[in-house]
N, C-alpha and C positions, 0 to 999 in steps of 0.2 A: 741216694746218690742219683744224680741226673744222667741220662744217656745223652751224650753229645755226639753229634754226627757231622761229618763233612762230606760234601759231594764235589768232585771235579768232573765236569761233564763237557763233552763236545759231541758232534754229530755221529762219531764212530763208537765211543765207549764212555762209560761212567765208572769212576772209581769211588766207592762209598766206604768211608772209614767210620768206625764207631768206637767210643771209649765209655766203658761203664765199670766203675769200681776197680780201676787199674787194669782192666782187661781190654785189649785192643782187638779189633776185627777189621779185616779189609775184604770187600766184596767187589765183583766186577759185573757190569751189565754191558753186553755188546749190542750195538744197533746194526741191523742188516738191511739198510735201504737198497732197493734194486731199481725198479723202473719208476719213472716220474708219475705214472698214474696212481701207484699205490704208495708212493713215498710219504705222503701226508699221514695215511693210516698207519704206516709202520713207525713213523715218528711218534704218533699218539700212543701206540703200544709200547714203544721204547720208554717214553716218559712215565707211562703207567707202571711199567716194570721197575723203574728207578724209585718211584713213589712208594711202591709196595715194600721195598727194602727199608724204608724209613720208619716202619711200624715200631712204636715204642720210644721214638725219639722225643726228647723234650726241647731240643734245640738243633737246628740244622744250618750249617754254614755252606753256601754254595759258591763254587769257583768255576772258572772256565771262560771261554769266549762269550762276549756279552750277549749275542743273539741267542745262543743255545741256553745259556744261563737264564736269560730273561724269559725264554719260553717255558723252562721248567718252573721258574718262580710263578709265572702266570697260571700254569697248570695246577700248582700246589694251592694257590689262592682260590682258584675256582673249585677245588676239591675240599675247601674248608681247612686247609693246612697252612695257610699263610702266617698264622701265629707262631709257627715253629721257627720262622726266619727272623733272626734278630735285626733290629733297626741299625742302620749304619750311620 
């Protein structure tokens, strides 16, 4: 059975759902950006935290505002995980 995952992400939080063999799971990742100097580093850590939760997925659907969604997709592609995202 394939593990299917979905991510709804914006700059404040990510909601990650997974379904495996009729079992459902929901996880949350909070972003805590503060000052503009460290904002970029915190976003990178945020995206890395979201990607770490996708371990074991065979397919990931990503939803959310286009800018944030696009940044996560690019980050996944640069990490070699772009194949998890189905073509639309």
